[in-house]
ZAKOL-678597 format. One record per residue (C-alpha): residue number from 1; chain; x, y, z. Coordinates in Angstrom, 3 decimals. Layout:
BEGIN
i:NUM&ch:A&c1:X&c2:Y&c3:Z
...
REM end
This chain:
BEGIN
i:1&ch:A&c1:-18.370&c2:-6.381&c3:-58.991
i:2&ch:A&c1:-20.329&c2:-9.276&c3:-60.501
i:3&ch:A&c1:-23.764&c2:-9.652&c3:-58.936
i:4&ch:A&c1:-26.018&c2:-12.709&c3:-58.766
i:5&ch:A&c1:-27.778&c2:-13.043&c3:-62.077
i:6&ch:A&c1:-24.858&c2:-11.739&c3:-64.215
i:7&ch:A&c1:-23.877&c2:-13.857&c3:-67.182
i:8&ch:A&c1:-21.175&c2:-16.398&c3:-66.456
i:9&ch:A&c1:-17.967&c2:-16.153&c3:-68.511
i:10&ch:A&c1:-14.961&c2:-18.422&c3:-69.067
i:11&ch:A&c1:-11.820&c2:-18.160&c3:-66.997
i:12&ch:A&c1:-9.951&c2:-16.469&c3:-69.829
i:13&ch:A&c1:-12.319&c2:-13.534&c3:-69.954
i:14&ch:A&c1:-12.153&c2:-10.460&c3:-67.823
i:15&ch:A&c1:-15.508&c2:-8.720&c3:-67.446
i:16&ch:A&c1:-15.621&c2:-4.943&c3:-67.269
i:17&ch:A&c1:-19.111&c2:-4.169&c3:-65.976
i:18&ch:A&c1:-18.620&c2:-0.503&c3:-66.733
i:19&ch:A&c1:-18.384&c2:-1.296&c3:-70.384
i:20&ch:A&c1:-21.741&c2:-2.993&c3:-70.359
i:21&ch:A&c1:-23.708&c2:0.187&c3:-69.888
i:22&ch:A&c1:-25.917&c2:1.613&c3:-72.630
i:23&ch:A&c1:-24.235&c2:3.464&c3:-75.525
i:24&ch:A&c1:-24.153&c2:7.219&c3:-75.205
i:25&ch:A&c1:-26.000&c2:7.792&c3:-78.480
i:26&ch:A&c1:-28.950&c2:5.641&c3:-77.466
i:27&ch:A&c1:-31.997&c2:7.803&c3:-76.725
i:28&ch:A&c1:-34.276&c2:6.981&c3:-73.850
i:29&ch:A&c1:-37.645&c2:8.419&c3:-72.925
i:30&ch:A&c1:-37.378&c2:11.201&c3:-70.316
i:31&ch:A&c1:-39.311&c2:9.293&c3:-67.687
i:32&ch:A&c1:-37.017&c2:6.265&c3:-68.052
i:33&ch:A&c1:-33.893&c2:8.458&c3:-67.682
i:34&ch:A&c1:-35.259&c2:9.907&c3:-64.453
i:35&ch:A&c1:-36.074&c2:6.440&c3:-63.079
i:36&ch:A&c1:-32.598&c2:5.174&c3:-63.950
i:37&ch:A&c1:-30.949&c2:8.219&c3:-62.323
i:38&ch:A&c1:-32.972&c2:7.797&c3:-59.138
i:39&ch:A&c1:-32.115&c2:4.114&c3:-58.875
i:40&ch:A&c1:-28.399&c2:4.705&c3:-59.276
i:41&ch:A&c1:-28.170&c2:7.406&c3:-56.619
i:42&ch:A&c1:-30.174&c2:5.470&c3:-54.058
i:43&ch:A&c1:-27.826&c2:4.129&c3:-51.359
i:44&ch:A&c1:-28.006&c2:0.567&c3:-50.306
i:45&ch:A&c1:-30.057&c2:-0.260&c3:-47.234
i:46&ch:A&c1:-28.450&c2:-2.515&c3:-44.663
i:47&ch:A&c1:-29.989&c2:-4.226&c3:-41.671
i:48&ch:A&c1:-28.648&c2:-5.195&c3:-38.302
i:49&ch:A&c1:-31.022&c2:-6.528&c3:-35.696
i:50&ch:A&c1:-34.206&c2:-4.362&c3:-35.847
i:51&ch:A&c1:-32.406&c2:-1.226&c3:-37.136
i:52&ch:A&c1:-31.686&c2:-0.277&c3:-40.763
i:53&ch:A&c1:-28.643&c2:1.653&c3:-41.960
i:54&ch:A&c1:-28.147&c2:3.342&c3:-45.333
i:55&ch:A&c1:-24.674&c2:3.244&c3:-46.713
i:56&ch:A&c1:-23.320&c2:5.870&c3:-49.037
i:57&ch:A&c1:-21.207&c2:4.916&c3:-52.068
i:58&ch:A&c1:-18.124&c2:6.067&c3:-50.221
i:59&ch:A&c1:-18.948&c2:3.812&c3:-47.272
i:60&ch:A&c1:-19.545&c2:0.861&c3:-49.546
i:61&ch:A&c1:-16.183&c2:1.442&c3:-51.228
i:62&ch:A&c1:-14.490&c2:1.634&c3:-47.812
i:63&ch:A&c1:-15.937&c2:-1.713&c3:-46.808
i:64&ch:A&c1:-14.691&c2:-3.328&c3:-50.023
i:65&ch:A&c1:-11.233&c2:-1.851&c3:-49.514
i:66&ch:A&c1:-11.157&c2:-3.045&c3:-45.906
i:67&ch:A&c1:-12.113&c2:-6.573&c3:-47.101
i:68&ch:A&c1:-9.261&c2:-6.580&c3:-49.612
i:69&ch:A&c1:-6.602&c2:-4.887&c3:-47.525
i:70&ch:A&c1:-7.143&c2:-6.177&c3:-43.986
i:71&ch:A&c1:-7.702&c2:-9.944&c3:-44.375
i:72&ch:A&c1:-4.555&c2:-12.081&c3:-44.431
i:73&ch:A&c1:-4.723&c2:-15.727&c3:-45.594
i:74&ch:A&c1:-2.011&c2:-17.644&c3:-43.856
i:75&ch:A&c1:-0.893&c2:-21.097&c3:-45.138
i:76&ch:A&c1:1.214&c2:-22.785&c3:-42.447
i:77&ch:A&c1:3.933&c2:-25.144&c3:-43.684
i:78&ch:A&c1:2.201&c2:-26.314&c3:-46.867
i:79&ch:A&c1:3.611&c2:-29.477&c3:-48.276
i:80&ch:A&c1:3.147&c2:-28.990&c3:-52.060
i:81&ch:A&c1:3.511&c2:-25.860&c3:-54.223
i:82&ch:A&c1:0.386&c2:-26.854&c3:-56.158
i:83&ch:A&c1:-1.818&c2:-26.246&c3:-53.164
i:84&ch:A&c1:-0.413&c2:-22.777&c3:-52.840
i:85&ch:A&c1:-1.613&c2:-22.140&c3:-56.354
i:86&ch:A&c1:-5.030&c2:-23.588&c3:-55.719
i:87&ch:A&c1:-5.388&c2:-21.429&c3:-52.570
i:88&ch:A&c1:-4.310&c2:-18.302&c3:-54.505
i:89&ch:A&c1:-6.846&c2:-19.051&c3:-57.230
i:90&ch:A&c1:-9.646&c2:-19.360&c3:-54.604
i:91&ch:A&c1:-8.548&c2:-16.081&c3:-53.006
i:92&ch:A&c1:-8.772&c2:-14.359&c3:-56.362
i:93&ch:A&c1:-12.329&c2:-15.644&c3:-56.784
i:94&ch:A&c1:-13.397&c2:-13.774&c3:-53.686
i:95&ch:A&c1:-11.361&c2:-10.616&c3:-53.913
i:96&ch:A&c1:-8.667&c2:-11.491&c3:-51.377
i:97&ch:A&c1:-5.053&c2:-10.689&c3:-52.106
i:98&ch:A&c1:-2.872&c2:-10.974&c3:-48.989
i:99&ch:A&c1:-1.285&c2:-14.425&c3:-49.008
i:100&ch:A&c1:1.133&c2:-15.308&c3:-46.185
i:101&ch:A&c1:3.218&c2:-18.478&c3:-46.441
i:102&ch:A&c1:4.815&c2:-19.868&c3:-43.297
i:103&ch:A&c1:7.943&c2:-21.984&c3:-43.985
i:104&ch:A&c1:6.762&c2:-23.161&c3:-47.408
i:105&ch:A&c1:8.429&c2:-25.491&c3:-49.897
i:106&ch:A&c1:10.162&c2:-24.007&c3:-52.931
i:107&ch:A&c1:7.504&c2:-22.326&c3:-55.164
i:108&ch:A&c1:7.929&c2:-24.163&c3:-58.440
i:109&ch:A&c1:6.068&c2:-23.455&c3:-61.728
i:110&ch:A&c1:3.254&c2:-25.681&c3:-60.499
i:111&ch:A&c1:2.184&c2:-23.047&c3:-57.888
i:112&ch:A&c1:1.849&c2:-20.411&c3:-60.639
i:113&ch:A&c1:0.196&c2:-22.794&c3:-63.072
i:114&ch:A&c1:-2.458&c2:-23.904&c3:-60.577
i:115&ch:A&c1:-3.143&c2:-20.294&c3:-59.555
i:116&ch:A&c1:-4.228&c2:-19.392&c3:-63.127
i:117&ch:A&c1:-5.661&c2:-15.860&c3:-62.834
i:118&ch:A&c1:-4.522&c2:-15.721&c3:-59.203
i:119&ch:A&c1:-0.895&c2:-15.854&c3:-60.287
i:120&ch:A&c1:-0.284&c2:-12.284&c3:-59.067
i:121&ch:A&c1:-1.247&c2:-13.438&c3:-55.553
i:122&ch:A&c1:1.518&c2:-16.099&c3:-55.566
i:123&ch:A&c1:4.007&c2:-13.574&c3:-56.928
i:124&ch:A&c1:3.177&c2:-11.056&c3:-54.123
i:125&ch:A&c1:2.981&c2:-13.617&c3:-51.360
i:126&ch:A&c1:5.020&c2:-12.817&c3:-48.245
i:127&ch:A&c1:7.092&c2:-15.616&c3:-46.714
i:128&ch:A&c1:7.975&c2:-15.969&c3:-43.014
i:129&ch:A&c1:9.866&c2:-18.625&c3:-41.132
i:130&ch:A&c1:7.254&c2:-18.930&c3:-38.367
i:131&ch:A&c1:3.874&c2:-17.668&c3:-37.244
i:132&ch:A&c1:5.531&c2:-15.674&c3:-34.466
i:133&ch:A&c1:7.658&c2:-13.854&c3:-37.067
i:134&ch:A&c1:4.511&c2:-12.982&c3:-39.027
i:135&ch:A&c1:2.631&c2:-11.826&c3:-35.936
i:136&ch:A&c1:5.518&c2:-9.545&c3:-34.987
i:137&ch:A&c1:5.721&c2:-8.032&c3:-38.434
i:138&ch:A&c1:2.008&c2:-7.228&c3:-38.655
i:139&ch:A&c1:-0.318&c2:-5.720&c3:-36.133
i:140&ch:A&c1:-2.985&c2:-8.447&c3:-36.347
i:141&ch:A&c1:-6.133&c2:-7.687&c3:-34.352
i:142&ch:A&c1:-7.872&c2:-11.014&c3:-34.771
i:143&ch:A&c1:-6.580&c2:-14.558&c3:-35.507
i:144&ch:A&c1:-8.928&c2:-17.185&c3:-36.903
i:145&ch:A&c1:-7.764&c2:-20.836&c3:-36.909
i:146&ch:A&c1:-9.416&c2:-23.267&c3:-39.315
i:147&ch:A&c1:-9.704&c2:-26.896&c3:-38.361
i:148&ch:A&c1:-11.601&c2:-30.000&c3:-39.452
i:149&ch:A&c1:-11.357&c2:-31.491&c3:-35.945
i:150&ch:A&c1:-13.831&c2:-29.432&c3:-33.885
i:151&ch:A&c1:-13.787&c2:-29.780&c3:-30.107
i:152&ch:A&c1:-16.507&c2:-29.975&c3:-27.506
i:153&ch:A&c1:-17.154&c2:-28.599&c3:-24.031
i:154&ch:A&c1:-13.968&c2:-30.233&c3:-22.639
i:155&ch:A&c1:-11.686&c2:-28.970&c3:-25.385
i:156&ch:A&c1:-12.076&c2:-25.254&c3:-24.996
i:157&ch:A&c1:-9.513&c2:-24.292&c3:-27.661
i:158&ch:A&c1:-11.471&c2:-26.100&c3:-30.380
i:159&ch:A&c1:-15.020&c2:-24.892&c3:-29.706
i:160&ch:A&c1:-15.766&c2:-23.566&c3:-33.219
i:161&ch:A&c1:-17.989&c2:-21.206&c3:-35.024
i:162&ch:A&c1:-19.303&c2:-22.058&c3:-38.563
i:163&ch:A&c1:-18.161&c2:-20.155&c3:-41.642
i:164&ch:A&c1:-21.657&c2:-18.580&c3:-41.799
i:165&ch:A&c1:-21.295&c2:-17.237&c3:-38.211
i:166&ch:A&c1:-17.796&c2:-15.981&c3:-38.959
i:167&ch:A&c1:-18.918&c2:-14.193&c3:-42.148
i:168&ch:A&c1:-21.802&c2:-12.445&c3:-40.460
i:169&ch:A&c1:-19.824&c2:-11.234&c3:-37.463
i:170&ch:A&c1:-16.330&c2:-10.525&c3:-38.717
i:171&ch:A&c1:-15.455&c2:-6.800&c3:-39.030
i:172&ch:A&c1:-12.913&c2:-6.347&c3:-41.796
i:173&ch:A&c1:-12.028&c2:-2.803&c3:-40.691
i:174&ch:A&c1:-9.515&c2:-4.554&c3:-38.368
i:175&ch:A&c1:-6.569&c2:-6.635&c3:-39.440
i:176&ch:A&c1:-7.535&c2:-10.329&c3:-39.551
i:177&ch:A&c1:-5.438&c2:-13.441&c3:-40.069
i:178&ch:A&c1:-7.198&c2:-16.626&c3:-41.242
i:179&ch:A&c1:-4.924&c2:-19.676&c3:-40.685
i:180&ch:A&c1:-4.908&c2:-22.859&c3:-42.758
i:181&ch:A&c1:-2.763&c2:-25.733&c3:-41.565
i:182&ch:A&c1:-0.630&c2:-28.472&c3:-43.077
i:183&ch:A&c1:-2.275&c2:-30.754&c3:-45.631
i:184&ch:A&c1:-1.600&c2:-33.805&c3:-43.474
i:185&ch:A&c1:-1.856&c2:-32.666&c3:-39.865
i:186&ch:A&c1:-3.478&c2:-29.282&c3:-39.933
i:187&ch:A&c1:-2.681&c2:-26.693&c3:-37.225
i:188&ch:A&c1:-1.123&c2:-27.755&c3:-33.939
i:189&ch:A&c1:-2.932&c2:-27.360&c3:-30.633
i:190&ch:A&c1:-0.554&c2:-24.554&c3:-29.743
i:191&ch:A&c1:-1.295&c2:-22.655&c3:-32.975
i:192&ch:A&c1:-4.987&c2:-23.017&c3:-32.373
i:193&ch:A&c1:-4.717&c2:-21.928&c3:-28.732
i:194&ch:A&c1:-2.866&c2:-18.781&c3:-29.771
i:195&ch:A&c1:-5.671&c2:-17.842&c3:-32.075
i:196&ch:A&c1:-8.744&c2:-15.907&c3:-30.986
i:197&ch:A&c1:-11.320&c2:-18.142&c3:-32.534
i:198&ch:A&c1:-11.705&c2:-21.458&c3:-34.302
i:199&ch:A&c1:-13.771&c2:-21.968&c3:-37.478
i:200&ch:A&c1:-14.835&c2:-25.411&c3:-38.682
i:201&ch:A&c1:-17.032&c2:-26.591&c3:-41.598
i:202&ch:A&c1:-19.731&c2:-29.064&c3:-40.745
i:203&ch:A&c1:-19.085&c2:-32.271&c3:-42.807
i:204&ch:A&c1:-20.185&c2:-35.885&c3:-42.805
i:205&ch:A&c1:-18.406&c2:-37.683&c3:-39.898
i:206&ch:A&c1:-17.335&c2:-40.533&c3:-42.171
i:207&ch:A&c1:-14.962&c2:-38.173&c3:-44.076
i:208&ch:A&c1:-14.659&c2:-34.869&c3:-42.150
i:209&ch:A&c1:-11.375&c2:-33.542&c3:-43.577
i:210&ch:A&c1:-11.601&c2:-31.326&c3:-46.632
i:211&ch:A&c1:-9.104&c2:-30.366&c3:-49.289
i:212&ch:A&c1:-7.669&c2:-26.982&c3:-48.343
i:213&ch:A&c1:-8.868&c2:-25.090&c3:-51.416
i:214&ch:A&c1:-12.382&c2:-26.520&c3:-50.964
i:215&ch:A&c1:-12.487&c2:-25.496&c3:-47.317
i:216&ch:A&c1:-11.068&c2:-22.090&c3:-48.122
i:217&ch:A&c1:-13.716&c2:-21.512&c3:-50.840
i:218&ch:A&c1:-16.534&c2:-22.088&c3:-48.309
i:219&ch:A&c1:-14.995&c2:-19.771&c3:-45.731
i:220&ch:A&c1:-14.116&c2:-17.078&c3:-48.283
i:221&ch:A&c1:-17.595&c2:-17.214&c3:-49.823
i:222&ch:A&c1:-19.222&c2:-16.614&c3:-46.413
i:223&ch:A&c1:-16.906&c2:-13.703&c3:-45.732
i:224&ch:A&c1:-17.492&c2:-12.234&c3:-49.206
i:225&ch:A&c1:-21.246&c2:-12.463&c3:-49.263
i:226&ch:A&c1:-21.586&c2:-10.867&c3:-45.818
i:227&ch:A&c1:-19.118&c2:-7.997&c3:-46.189
i:228&ch:A&c1:-22.006&c2:-5.579&c3:-46.739
i:229&ch:A&c1:-24.389&c2:-7.163&c3:-44.197
i:230&ch:A&c1:-24.230&c2:-4.150&c3:-41.869
i:231&ch:A&c1:-22.482&c2:-0.866&c3:-41.464
i:232&ch:A&c1:-19.541&c2:-0.770&c3:-39.063
i:233&ch:A&c1:-20.224&c2:2.870&c3:-38.217
i:234&ch:A&c1:-20.624&c2:3.034&c3:-34.477
i:235&ch:A&c1:-19.862&c2:-0.709&c3:-34.220
i:236&ch:A&c1:-16.091&c2:-0.664&c3:-34.278
i:237&ch:A&c1:-14.790&c2:-4.048&c3:-33.103
i:238&ch:A&c1:-12.433&c2:-4.063&c3:-30.151
i:239&ch:A&c1:-8.667&c2:-4.136&c3:-31.063
i:240&ch:A&c1:-6.178&c2:-6.707&c3:-29.974
i:241&ch:A&c1:-4.836&c2:-4.284&c3:-27.403
i:242&ch:A&c1:-8.276&c2:-3.606&c3:-25.893
i:243&ch:A&c1:-8.984&c2:-7.321&c3:-25.605
i:244&ch:A&c1:-5.465&c2:-7.891&c3:-24.109
i:245&ch:A&c1:-6.178&c2:-5.371&c3:-21.289
i:246&ch:A&c1:-9.629&c2:-6.902&c3:-20.736
i:247&ch:A&c1:-8.128&c2:-10.452&c3:-20.445
i:248&ch:A&c1:-5.408&c2:-9.159&c3:-18.094
i:249&ch:A&c1:-8.036&c2:-7.725&c3:-15.751
i:250&ch:A&c1:-9.889&c2:-11.046&c3:-15.757
i:251&ch:A&c1:-6.632&c2:-12.903&c3:-15.199
i:252&ch:A&c1:-5.873&c2:-10.729&c3:-12.141
i:253&ch:A&c1:-9.402&c2:-11.231&c3:-10.814
i:254&ch:A&c1:-9.195&c2:-15.044&c3:-11.225
i:255&ch:A&c1:-5.761&c2:-15.157&c3:-9.608
i:256&ch:A&c1:-7.214&c2:-13.504&c3:-6.502
i:257&ch:A&c1:-9.657&c2:-16.466&c3:-6.040
i:258&ch:A&c1:-8.896&c2:-19.443&c3:-3.806
i:259&ch:A&c1:-9.392&c2:-22.125&c3:-6.446
i:260&ch:A&c1:-7.002&c2:-24.786&c3:-8.024
i:261&ch:A&c1:-4.604&c2:-23.614&c3:-10.752
i:262&ch:A&c1:-6.195&c2:-25.739&c3:-13.454
i:263&ch:A&c1:-9.544&c2:-24.164&c3:-12.764
i:264&ch:A&c1:-8.044&c2:-20.715&c3:-13.012
i:265&ch:A&c1:-6.477&c2:-21.641&c3:-16.422
i:266&ch:A&c1:-9.768&c2:-23.080&c3:-17.686
i:267&ch:A&c1:-11.760&c2:-20.121&c3:-16.358
i:268&ch:A&c1:-9.528&c2:-17.624&c3:-18.201
i:269&ch:A&c1:-9.666&c2:-19.685&c3:-21.384
i:270&ch:A&c1:-13.474&c2:-19.923&c3:-21.182
i:271&ch:A&c1:-13.688&c2:-16.120&c3:-20.701
i:272&ch:A&c1:-11.400&c2:-15.551&c3:-23.700
i:273&ch:A&c1:-13.489&c2:-17.850&c3:-25.878
i:274&ch:A&c1:-16.672&c2:-16.045&c3:-24.917
i:275&ch:A&c1:-15.169&c2:-12.631&c3:-25.648
i:276&ch:A&c1:-13.844&c2:-13.678&c3:-29.057
i:277&ch:A&c1:-16.928&c2:-15.506&c3:-30.192
i:278&ch:A&c1:-18.990&c2:-12.397&c3:-29.308
i:279&ch:A&c1:-16.812&c2:-10.120&c3:-31.495
i:280&ch:A&c1:-17.262&c2:-7.389&c3:-28.884
i:281&ch:A&c1:-17.011&c2:-3.688&c3:-29.784
i:282&ch:A&c1:-14.467&c2:-1.276&c3:-28.388
i:283&ch:A&c1:-17.182&c2:0.288&c3:-26.273
i:284&ch:A&c1:-18.216&c2:-3.065&c3:-24.852
i:285&ch:A&c1:-14.555&c2:-3.890&c3:-24.047
i:286&ch:A&c1:-14.117&c2:-0.628&c3:-22.106
i:287&ch:A&c1:-17.414&c2:-1.246&c3:-20.207
i:288&ch:A&c1:-16.438&c2:-4.775&c3:-19.150
i:289&ch:A&c1:-12.918&c2:-3.625&c3:-18.219
i:290&ch:A&c1:-14.414&c2:-0.994&c3:-15.918
i:291&ch:A&c1:-16.569&c2:-3.556&c3:-14.184
i:292&ch:A&c1:-13.714&c2:-6.015&c3:-13.726
i:293&ch:A&c1:-11.503&c2:-3.370&c3:-12.209
i:294&ch:A&c1:-14.204&c2:-2.396&c3:-9.751
i:295&ch:A&c1:-14.583&c2:-6.029&c3:-8.790
i:296&ch:A&c1:-10.854&c2:-6.244&c3:-8.185
i:297&ch:A&c1:-10.989&c2:-3.200&c3:-5.908
i:298&ch:A&c1:-14.076&c2:-4.635&c3:-4.086
i:299&ch:A&c1:-12.338&c2:-7.962&c3:-3.464
i:300&ch:A&c1:-9.228&c2:-6.174&c3:-2.302
i:301&ch:A&c1:-11.162&c2:-4.233&c3:0.305
i:302&ch:A&c1:-12.721&c2:-7.343&c3:1.839
REM end
């Protein structure tokens, strides 16, 4: 992995950092050898809140593998094959490989040309006729909708997090789908509502809409730089099924209240937004579920 401070190379070069180590026949003073050995074996120190966690090499490798294997980049009904290539190239820059295309145009040579060293991502892309078809084929735990049109307090589906917040909080040990919409119209309201969270990039209001590959680069960078921010040991994020049960209990609780239907709908949507923005752990989901069920029993007894 290239670290900050490494020498930049041209696109045509592939850097093998292992080959950059000192030659075997180069003699070093004994003290220097000991210092180097100690430095290499020292595990990285991670921080979360006030605590500090040391990761072993195996744990670091697991996090990198999770990042590569569990994040799916979904391009919904793209209009030009060239943008598929640009997106694949950006994915390759940040170690992502799972490209999903929903009802795309024919992938002409332009897609492969624009992908440059990300050509293999285009070649291995999986194509589906609809988002529902993709969701049914993969057990996605978390869906992230990207949009340039963020909402406010009265548009609950479009209350966004920033890429920085997403990168810090997202747990790649679960399967995650990050959705990018059509070049002209983006994602529909329905597609956003069906997602767990919405991410939006702060831009100047005079020209808020970004090119998809530029927007993707910002989001991917934040995910990439934060993938080692903290250990996920003991902090396993809740699965889609755990959140589904939690939302069902809240739905049942809200339905028992004597309030108008539109307030029930907004109440459940607000609760879902809070739960998803918090990236709650499995333990937290079980605790909240227990409380909601006790409330349901309490209300039923009155």
